[in-house]
C-alpha positions in Angstrom: -6.9 -30.1 30.1 -4.4 -29.6 27.4 -4.8 -31.2 24.0 -1.6 -31.8 22.1 -1.7 -30.8 18.5 -1.1 -33.8 16.3 1.1 -33.2 13.3 0.1 -35.3 10.4 2.9 -35.9 8.0 1.8 -36.9 4.5 3.7 -37.5 1.3 3.3 -34.7 -1.1 2.5 -36.0 -4.6 5.0 -35.0 -7.3 2.2 -33.7 -9.4 2.0 -30.8 -6.9 5.6 -30.5 -6.0 7.0 -29.9 -9.5 4.7 -27.0 -10.5 5.1 -25.5 -7.0 8.8 -25.5 -7.3 8.6 -24.1 -10.9 6.3 -21.3 -9.6 8.6 -20.5 -6.8 11.6 -20.3 -9.2 9.6 -18.1 -11.5 9.0 -15.6 -8.7 12.5 -15.8 -7.0 14.9 -16.0 -10.0 14.3 -12.5 -11.3 14.9 -11.1 -7.8 18.1 -13.2 -7.5 19.2 -12.0 -10.9 18.7 -8.4 -9.8 20.9 -8.9 -6.8 23.6 -10.7 -8.8 23.7 -8.3 -11.8 23.6 -5.1 -9.7 26.8 -3.0 -10.0 27.9 -3.5 -6.4 31.3 -1.8 -7.1 29.6 1.5 -7.8 26.7 1.1 -5.4 27.8 3.8 -2.9 28.5 6.3 -5.7 25.1 5.7 -7.3 23.3 6.1 -4.1 25.1 9.3 -3.1 24.0 11.2 -6.2 21.6 14.1 -5.7 18.9 12.6 -8.0 18.7 9.4 -6.0 18.6 11.2 -2.7 15.8 13.5 -3.9 13.8 10.6 -5.3 14.2 8.5 -2.2 13.3 11.4 0.1 10.3 12.3 -2.0 9.2 8.6 -2.1 9.4 8.3 1.7 7.6 11.6 2.4 4.8 10.9 -0.2 4.2 7.3 0.8 4.0 8.3 4.5 1.7 11.1 3.8 -0.5 8.9 1.6 -0.6 6.3 4.4 -1.8 8.9 6.9 -4.6 10.0 4.6 -5.6 6.3 4.1 -5.6 5.8 7.9 -7.8 8.8 8.5 -10.3 7.9 5.8 -9.9 4.2 5.4 -10.4 3.0 9.0 -13.8 4.7 9.3 -14.7 3.3 5.9 -13.7 -0.2 6.9 -15.8 0.1 10.1 -18.8 1.3 8.0 -18.5 -1.7 5.7 -17.9 -4.2 8.5 -20.3 -3.1 11.3 -23.2 -1.4 9.6 -25.9 -2.3 7.1 -27.1 0.2 4.5 -28.5 0.1 1.0 -25.8 -0.4 -1.6 -23.2 -1.7 0.8 -22.1 -4.4 -1.6 -21.7 -1.9 -4.4 -19.7 0.4 -2.1 -17.4 -2.5 -1.2 -17.0 -3.3 -4.9 -15.9 0.3 -5.6 -13.5 0.2 -2.7 -11.7 -2.8 -4.3 -11.8 -1.5 -7.8 -8.3 0.2 -7.6 -6.9 -3.3 -6.8 -7.7 -4.5 -10.3 -7.8 -1.2 -12.2 -4.7 -0.5 -14.3 -2.8 2.3 -12.5 -2.6 4.4 -15.6 -6.4 4.3 -15.9 -6.6 5.4 -12.2 -4.3 8.3 -13.1 -6.5 9.3 -16.0 -9.6 9.2 -13.8 -7.8 11.3 -11.2 -6.8 13.8 -13.9 -10.4 14.1 -15.1 -11.7 14.7 -11.6 -9.0 16.7 -10.0 -7.5 18.4 -13.0 -7.9 22.1 -13.5 -10.9 21.5 -15.7 -12.0 18.4 -13.8 -15.2 17.7 -12.1 -13.8 18.8 -8.7 -10.5 20.3 -9.7 -12.1 23.3 -11.5 -13.7 24.4 -8.2 -10.5 23.8 -6.2 -8.7 26.0 -8.7 -11.2 28.8 -9.0 -12.3 28.9 -5.3 -9.1 28.1 -3.5 -6.3 28.4 -6.1 -5.4 24.8 -5.5 -4.1 22.7 -8.4 -3.2 19.1 -7.7 -1.9 17.7 -11.0 1.9 17.7 -11.6 2.6 18.7 -8.0 3.9 16.8 -4.9 0.4 16.9 -3.5 -0.7 15.1 -6.7 1.7 12.3 -6.0 0.3 11.9 -2.5 -3.3 11.8 -3.9 -2.4 9.2 -6.6 -0.6 7.0 -4.1 -3.5 7.2 -1.6 -6.0 6.3 -4.4 -4.2 3.0 -5.3 -3.1 2.1 -1.7 -6.2 2.7 0.3 -8.0 -0.6 -0.6 -5.1 -2.6 1.0 -5.8 -0.8 4.3 -9.6 -1.0 4.1 -9.6 -4.7 3.3 -7.2 -5.5 6.1 -9.1 -3.5 8.7 -12.5 -4.7 7.6 -11.2 -8.3 7.9 -9.9 -7.6 11.4 -13.3 -6.0 12.4 -15.2 -8.9 11.1 -13.0 -11.3 13.1 -13.3 -9.2 16.3 -16.0 -10.2 18.8 -18.7 -7.4 18.9 -19.8 -8.5 22.4 -17.0 -6.4 23.9 -18.4 -3.3 22.3 -21.9 -4.3 23.4 -20.7 -4.7 27.0 -19.0 -1.3 26.8 -22.3 0.2 25.6 -24.3 -1.4 28.5 -21.8 0.2 30.9 -22.7 3.7 29.5 -20.0 4.2 26.9 -20.9 6.1 23.8 -20.4 4.7 20.4 -17.3 6.9 19.9 -15.9 5.9 23.3 -16.5 2.2 22.6 -14.9 2.6 19.2 -11.9 4.4 20.6 -11.4 2.4 23.8 -12.5 -1.1 22.8 -12.7 -1.5 19.0 -9.4 0.2 18.0 -7.2 -1.7 20.5 -8.8 -5.0 19.4 -8.2 -4.5 15.7 -4.8 -2.6 16.2 -2.8 -5.5 14.7 -5.0 -5.4 11.6 -4.7 -1.7 11.3 -0.9 -1.9 11.6 -0.7 -4.7 9.0 -3.0 -2.7 6.6 -1.0 0.5 7.2 2.3 -1.3 6.3 0.8 -2.9 3.2 -0.6 0.5 2.3 2.7 2.2 2.7 4.6 -0.4 0.7 2.0 -0.1 -2.1 2.3 3.7 -2.1 6.1 3.5 -2.2 6.0 1.4 -5.3 3.3 3.2 -7.2 4.1 4.2 -10.8 1.3 4.3 -13.3 -1.2 6.6 -11.6 1.7 8.9 -10.4 3.3 9.5 -13.7 -0.1 10.0 -15.4 -1.6 12.4 -12.7 1.6 14.0 -11.3 4.2 13.7 -14.0 7.9 13.0 -13.7 9.6 16.2 -12.5 12.9 15.7 -10.6 12.6 17.0 -7.0 8.9 17.6 -7.3 7.1 14.4 -8.5 9.9 12.0 -9.4 9.6 9.2 -6.9 11.9 6.1 -6.9 9.8 4.0 -9.3 9.8 6.9 -11.8 13.5 7.4 -11.3 14.0 3.7 -12.1 12.0 4.1 -15.3 14.0 7.2 -16.4 17.3 5.7 -15.5 16.6 2.5 -17.5 16.7 4.5 -20.7 20.1 6.2 -20.1 21.9 4.3 -17.4 20.9 0.6 -16.7 23.3 0.3 -13.8 21.7 3.2 -12.0 18.3 1.6 -12.7 19.5 -1.6 -11.2 20.8 0.2 -8.0 17.5 2.0 -7.6 15.6 -1.2 -8.1 17.8 -2.9 -5.5 16.9 -0.2 -3.0 13.2 -0.7 -3.6 13.6 -4.5 -3.3 15.4 -4.2 0.0 12.7 -1.9 1.4 10.0 -4.3 0.2 11.7 -7.3 1.8 12.2 -5.5 5.1 8.5 -4.4 5.1 7.1 -7.9 4.4 9.4 -9.6 6.8 8.4 -7.2 9.6 4.8 -7.6 8.7 5.0 -11.3 8.8 6.9 -11.7 12.1 5.6 -8.9 14.1 1.9 -8.5 13.2 0.7 -11.7 11.6 3.0 -13.9 13.7 4.7 -17.1 12.6 2.7 -20.2 11.9 3.3 -23.3 14.0 
């Protein structure tokens, strides 16, 4: 028996429509202004410069590397928060979400105090292994992973909580180990959530600024990503800053449109 979905059409009160339209305009107009005021006549010349190419390449490499780290560490963390009970789980979840509301500059200072050459962990990395993360490309990856991982963890945890655990229980009754059930049953079930979280994580890492400049600095070809290049160009060449911002805007729109249509799916 098929039940037809009834579509209820109601009049939207003006008291809601007016502030909604103002809010939409507040969010959209700056983006339209960026597109309109961008120097389209010199766009190709601006994008073909070595500095833009290096910044774009570094941004893509670092954001992708940070996303891989977040997948390796964040998916097990999300599973731990969603499927197990342990003392302090609420506190652990709170700490996972702290980077979402923490000012990125504060996150960069925290990373510097922990992973710097005289930091809590960094002093041992330097003395034992000769590894120094601050002001290096690896430092950019660490900073981006720190601010982006919560997006992945929250998305995957939500997918795990929405998945039916009875399939995993059925696999266990058939003799599957916990690892096999996780690999063969859980991961395919929550794959759309992992994909959505990974895309959001990558987009957040690509646009990271505060933690990166604080922990890794702003050295062309080494730590200068696209957001940092925009900040530097704004002081000496506003047209170049507009072009770089336009590139980041285009990447963000493509990512969000792909995320909406392919993984979340259009709403009826």
